[in-house]
Jmol script that loads the backbone (N, CA, C; Angstrom):
load data "model"
ATOM      1  N   UNK A   1     -78.421 -18.879 -29.197  1.00  0.00           N
ATOM      2  CA  UNK A   1     -78.303 -20.375 -29.978  1.00  0.00           C
ATOM      3  C   UNK A   1     -77.334 -20.051 -31.307  1.00  0.00           C
ATOM      4  N   UNK A   2     -77.274 -21.945 -31.696  1.00  0.00           N
ATOM      5  CA  UNK A   2     -75.620 -22.028 -32.175  1.00  0.00           C
ATOM      6  C   UNK A   2     -76.453 -22.877 -33.089  1.00  0.00           C
ATOM      7  N   UNK A   3     -76.314 -22.614 -34.545  1.00  0.00           N
ATOM      8  CA  UNK A   3     -76.430 -23.671 -34.967  1.00  0.00           C
ATOM      9  C   UNK A   3     -75.865 -23.779 -36.406  1.00  0.00           C
ATOM     10  N   UNK A   4     -76.003 -24.918 -37.027  1.00  0.00           N
ATOM     11  CA  UNK A   4     -74.569 -25.117 -38.410  1.00  0.00           C
ATOM     12  C   UNK A   4     -74.730 -27.174 -38.676  1.00  0.00           C
ATOM     13  N   UNK A   5     -74.259 -27.320 -39.495  1.00  0.00           N
ATOM     14  CA  UNK A   5     -74.233 -28.192 -40.241  1.00  0.00           C
ATOM     15  C   UNK A   5     -72.857 -29.183 -39.583  1.00  0.00           C
ATOM     16  N   UNK A   6     -72.916 -30.415 -39.158  1.00  0.00           N
ATOM     17  CA  UNK A   6     -72.453 -31.259 -38.421  1.00  0.00           C
ATOM     18  C   UNK A   6     -71.875 -32.002 -40.007  1.00  0.00           C
ATOM     19  N   UNK A   7     -70.260 -32.175 -40.306  1.00  0.00           N
ATOM     20  CA  UNK A   7     -69.726 -32.884 -41.283  1.00  0.00           C
ATOM     21  C   UNK A   7     -69.098 -33.775 -40.705  1.00  0.00           C
ATOM     22  N   UNK A   8     -68.979 -35.081 -41.190  1.00  0.00           N
ATOM     23  CA  UNK A   8     -68.440 -36.281 -40.919  1.00  0.00           C
ATOM     24  C   UNK A   8     -67.869 -36.881 -41.991  1.00  0.00           C
ATOM     25  N   UNK A   9     -66.285 -37.563 -41.866  1.00  0.00           N
ATOM     26  CA  UNK A   9     -65.767 -38.207 -43.230  1.00  0.00           C
ATOM     27  C   UNK A   9     -65.082 -39.439 -42.131  1.00  0.00           C
ATOM     28  N   UNK A  10     -65.870 -40.454 -42.839  1.00  0.00           N
ATOM     29  CA  UNK A  10     -65.367 -41.976 -42.251  1.00  0.00           C
ATOM     30  C   UNK A  10     -65.001 -42.747 -43.486  1.00  0.00           C
ATOM     31  N   UNK A  11     -63.672 -43.514 -42.995  1.00  0.00           N
ATOM     32  CA  UNK A  11     -62.408 -43.909 -44.010  1.00  0.00           C
ATOM     33  C   UNK A  11     -62.604 -45.391 -43.774  1.00  0.00           C
ATOM     34  N   UNK A  12     -62.937 -46.391 -44.004  1.00  0.00           N
ATOM     35  CA  UNK A  12     -63.093 -47.861 -43.825  1.00  0.00           C
ATOM     36  C   UNK A  12     -62.689 -48.395 -44.997  1.00  0.00           C
ATOM     37  N   UNK A  13     -62.729 -49.890 -45.076  1.00  0.00           N
ATOM     38  CA  UNK A  13     -61.821 -50.848 -46.057  1.00  0.00           C
ATOM     39  C   UNK A  13     -62.529 -50.475 -47.216  1.00  0.00           C
ATOM     40  N   UNK A  14     -63.973 -50.335 -46.994  1.00  0.00           N
ATOM     41  CA  UNK A  14     -64.738 -50.309 -47.745  1.00  0.00           C
ATOM     42  C   UNK A  14     -64.921 -48.886 -48.598  1.00  0.00           C
ATOM     43  N   UNK A  15     -64.253 -47.995 -48.210  1.00  0.00           N
ATOM     44  CA  UNK A  15     -63.928 -46.703 -49.074  1.00  0.00           C
ATOM     45  C   UNK A  15     -64.411 -45.749 -48.180  1.00  0.00           C
ATOM     46  N   UNK A  16     -64.365 -44.204 -48.518  1.00  0.00           N
ATOM     47  CA  UNK A  16     -64.671 -43.188 -47.719  1.00  0.00           C
ATOM     48  C   UNK A  16     -66.369 -43.103 -47.718  1.00  0.00           C
ATOM     49  N   UNK A  17     -66.929 -42.617 -46.421  1.00  0.00           N
ATOM     50  CA  UNK A  17     -68.602 -42.414 -45.858  1.00  0.00           C
ATOM     51  C   UNK A  17     -68.394 -41.023 -45.817  1.00  0.00           C
ATOM     52  N   UNK A  18     -69.411 -40.130 -46.260  1.00  0.00           N
ATOM     53  CA  UNK A  18     -69.709 -38.746 -45.802  1.00  0.00           C
ATOM     54  C   UNK A  18     -71.100 -38.813 -44.872  1.00  0.00           C
ATOM     55  N   UNK A  19     -71.432 -38.092 -43.573  1.00  0.00           N
ATOM     56  CA  UNK A  19     -72.529 -37.926 -43.333  1.00  0.00           C
ATOM     57  C   UNK A  19     -72.469 -36.934 -42.806  1.00  0.00           C
ATOM     58  N   UNK A  20     -73.734 -36.315 -43.058  1.00  0.00           N
ATOM     59  CA  UNK A  20     -74.015 -34.593 -42.138  1.00  0.00           C
ATOM     60  C   UNK A  20     -75.337 -34.865 -41.625  1.00  0.00           C
ATOM     61  N   UNK A  21     -75.589 -33.983 -40.732  1.00  0.00           N
ATOM     62  CA  UNK A  21     -76.702 -33.691 -39.891  1.00  0.00           C
ATOM     63  C   UNK A  21     -76.623 -31.887 -39.207  1.00  0.00           C
ATOM     64  N   UNK A  22     -77.985 -31.695 -39.371  1.00  0.00           N
ATOM     65  CA  UNK A  22     -78.191 -30.498 -38.743  1.00  0.00           C
ATOM     66  C   UNK A  22     -78.239 -30.109 -37.259  1.00  0.00           C
ATOM     67  N   UNK A  23     -77.860 -29.044 -36.675  1.00  0.00           N
ATOM     68  CA  UNK A  23     -77.814 -29.313 -35.184  1.00  0.00           C
ATOM     69  C   UNK A  23     -78.051 -28.034 -35.059  1.00  0.00           C
ATOM     70  N   UNK A  24     -78.831 -27.654 -33.832  1.00  0.00           N
ATOM     71  CA  UNK A  24     -78.525 -26.373 -32.783  1.00  0.00           C
ATOM     72  C   UNK A  24     -78.515 -26.961 -31.589  1.00  0.00           C
ATOM     73  N   UNK A  25     -77.717 -25.965 -30.879  1.00  0.00           N
ATOM     74  CA  UNK A  25     -77.534 -25.866 -29.347  1.00  0.00           C
ATOM     75  C   UNK A  25     -78.196 -24.505 -28.528  1.00  0.00           C
ATOM     76  N   UNK A  26     -78.712 -24.820 -27.794  1.00  0.00           N
ATOM     77  CA  UNK A  26     -78.943 -23.513 -26.717  1.00  0.00           C
ATOM     78  C   UNK A  26     -78.071 -23.471 -25.648  1.00  0.00           C
ATOM     79  N   UNK A  27     -77.345 -22.336 -25.448  1.00  0.00           N
ATOM     80  CA  UNK A  27     -76.550 -21.972 -24.286  1.00  0.00           C
ATOM     81  C   UNK A  27     -76.904 -20.856 -23.478  1.00  0.00           C
ATOM     82  N   UNK A  28     -76.759 -20.938 -22.046  1.00  0.00           N
ATOM     83  CA  UNK A  28     -76.942 -19.995 -21.100  1.00  0.00           C
ATOM     84  C   UNK A  28     -75.653 -19.628 -20.556  1.00  0.00           C
ATOM     85  N   UNK A  29     -75.577 -18.303 -20.091  1.00  0.00           N
ATOM     86  CA  UNK A  29     -74.314 -17.568 -19.136  1.00  0.00           C
ATOM     87  C   UNK A  29     -74.898 -17.625 -17.984  1.00  0.00           C
ATOM     88  N   UNK A  30     -73.973 -18.285 -17.219  1.00  0.00           N
ATOM     89  CA  UNK A  30     -74.639 -18.438 -15.712  1.00  0.00           C
ATOM     90  C   UNK A  30     -73.465 -18.120 -15.149  1.00  0.00           C
ATOM     91  N   UNK A  31     -73.594 -18.168 -13.973  1.00  0.00           N
ATOM     92  CA  UNK A  31     -72.420 -17.712 -12.573  1.00  0.00           C
ATOM     93  C   UNK A  31     -71.077 -18.637 -13.059  1.00  0.00           C
ATOM     94  N   UNK A  32     -71.062 -19.798 -13.289  1.00  0.00           N
ATOM     95  CA  UNK A  32     -69.961 -21.010 -13.725  1.00  0.00           C
ATOM     96  C   UNK A  32     -69.479 -20.952 -15.075  1.00  0.00           C
ATOM     97  N   UNK A  33     -69.789 -19.934 -15.980  1.00  0.00           N
ATOM     98  CA  UNK A  33     -69.177 -20.005 -17.013  1.00  0.00           C
ATOM     99  C   UNK A  33     -70.761 -20.122 -18.327  1.00  0.00           C
ATOM    100  N   UNK A  34     -70.588 -20.737 -19.456  1.00  0.00           N
ATOM    101  CA  UNK A  34     -71.606 -20.998 -20.453  1.00  0.00           C
ATOM    102  C   UNK A  34     -71.966 -22.745 -20.377  1.00  0.00           C
ATOM    103  N   UNK A  35     -73.277 -23.047 -20.529  1.00  0.00           N
ATOM    104  CA  UNK A  35     -74.055 -24.324 -19.817  1.00  0.00           C
ATOM    105  C   UNK A  35     -74.644 -24.498 -21.201  1.00  0.00           C
ATOM    106  N   UNK A  36     -74.530 -25.564 -22.275  1.00  0.00           N
ATOM    107  CA  UNK A  36     -75.597 -25.955 -23.364  1.00  0.00           C
ATOM    108  C   UNK A  36     -76.964 -26.642 -22.495  1.00  0.00           C
ATOM    109  N   UNK A  37     -78.168 -26.298 -22.746  1.00  0.00           N
ATOM    110  CA  UNK A  37     -79.343 -26.578 -21.763  1.00  0.00           C
ATOM    111  C   UNK A  37     -80.304 -27.250 -22.952  1.00  0.00           C
ATOM    112  N   UNK A  38     -79.842 -27.040 -24.157  1.00  0.00           N
ATOM    113  CA  UNK A  38     -80.794 -28.125 -25.356  1.00  0.00           C
ATOM    114  C   UNK A  38     -79.578 -28.251 -26.307  1.00  0.00           C
ATOM    115  N   UNK A  39     -80.216 -29.378 -27.160  1.00  0.00           N
ATOM    116  CA  UNK A  39     -79.841 -30.038 -28.454  1.00  0.00           C
ATOM    117  C   UNK A  39     -80.578 -30.636 -29.335  1.00  0.00           C
ATOM    118  N   UNK A  40     -80.612 -30.131 -30.175  1.00  0.00           N
ATOM    119  CA  UNK A  40     -81.677 -30.793 -31.354  1.00  0.00           C
ATOM    120  C   UNK A  40     -81.130 -31.094 -32.568  1.00  0.00           C
ATOM    121  N   UNK A  41     -81.030 -32.522 -33.051  1.00  0.00           N
ATOM    122  CA  UNK A  41     -80.377 -32.592 -33.981  1.00  0.00           C
ATOM    123  C   UNK A  41     -81.514 -33.020 -34.691  1.00  0.00           C
ATOM    124  N   UNK A  42     -81.016 -32.411 -36.497  1.00  0.00           N
ATOM    125  CA  UNK A  42     -81.922 -33.387 -37.221  1.00  0.00           C
ATOM    126  C   UNK A  42     -81.249 -33.717 -39.077  1.00  0.00           C
ATOM    127  N   UNK A  43     -81.752 -34.800 -39.612  1.00  0.00           N
ATOM    128  CA  UNK A  43     -81.127 -34.665 -40.827  1.00  0.00           C
ATOM    129  C   UNK A  43     -81.040 -33.649 -42.198  1.00  0.00           C
ATOM    130  N   UNK A  44     -80.074 -33.525 -42.394  1.00  0.00           N
ATOM    131  CA  UNK A  44     -79.816 -32.575 -43.553  1.00  0.00           C
ATOM    132  C   UNK A  44     -80.261 -32.851 -44.373  1.00  0.00           C
ATOM    133  N   UNK A  45     -80.556 -31.913 -45.305  1.00  0.00           N
ATOM    134  CA  UNK A  45     -81.621 -32.179 -47.166  1.00  0.00           C
ATOM    135  C   UNK A  45     -80.052 -32.146 -47.947  1.00  0.00           C
ATOM    136  N   UNK A  46     -80.424 -33.508 -48.764  1.00  0.00           N
ATOM    137  CA  UNK A  46     -79.422 -33.929 -49.577  1.00  0.00           C
ATOM    138  C   UNK A  46     -79.551 -32.795 -50.962  1.00  0.00           C
ATOM    139  N   UNK A  47     -78.446 -32.240 -51.497  1.00  0.00           N
ATOM    140  CA  UNK A  47     -78.728 -31.568 -52.717  1.00  0.00           C
ATOM    141  C   UNK A  47     -79.017 -32.766 -53.741  1.00  0.00           C
ATOM    142  N   UNK A  48     -79.616 -32.130 -54.476  1.00  0.00           N
ATOM    143  CA  UNK A  48     -80.206 -32.642 -56.051  1.00  0.00           C
ATOM    144  C   UNK A  48     -79.030 -32.986 -57.078  1.00  0.00           C
ATOM    145  N   UNK A  49     -79.012 -33.601 -57.823  1.00  0.00           N
ATOM    146  CA  UNK A  49     -77.978 -34.025 -58.594  1.00  0.00           C
ATOM    147  C   UNK A  49     -78.148 -33.397 -60.056  1.00  0.00           C
ATOM    148  N   UNK A  50     -79.432 -32.727 -59.576  1.00  0.00           N
ATOM    149  CA  UNK A  50     -79.914 -31.877 -61.332  1.00  0.00           C
ATOM    150  C   UNK A  50     -79.686 -30.838 -61.252  1.00  0.00           C
ATOM    151  N   UNK A  51     -78.881 -30.002 -62.583  1.00  0.00           N
ATOM    152  CA  UNK A  51     -78.529 -28.718 -62.508  1.00  0.00           C
ATOM    153  C   UNK A  51     -79.442 -27.611 -62.021  1.00  0.00           C
TER     154      UNK A  51
END
end "model"
wireframe off; spacefill off
backbone 0.3
color backbone group
């Protein structure tokens, strides 16, 4: 199982946008190598601006 936060930065004429989501992948190793058998994506939690 691999899990991570995917971070994407997009530059447009309107400015820079940042997007993130959490993702996990389940892999199995077979005769022909590793294969992804399941992917799950969910929104990432946004940090509070409060100290």
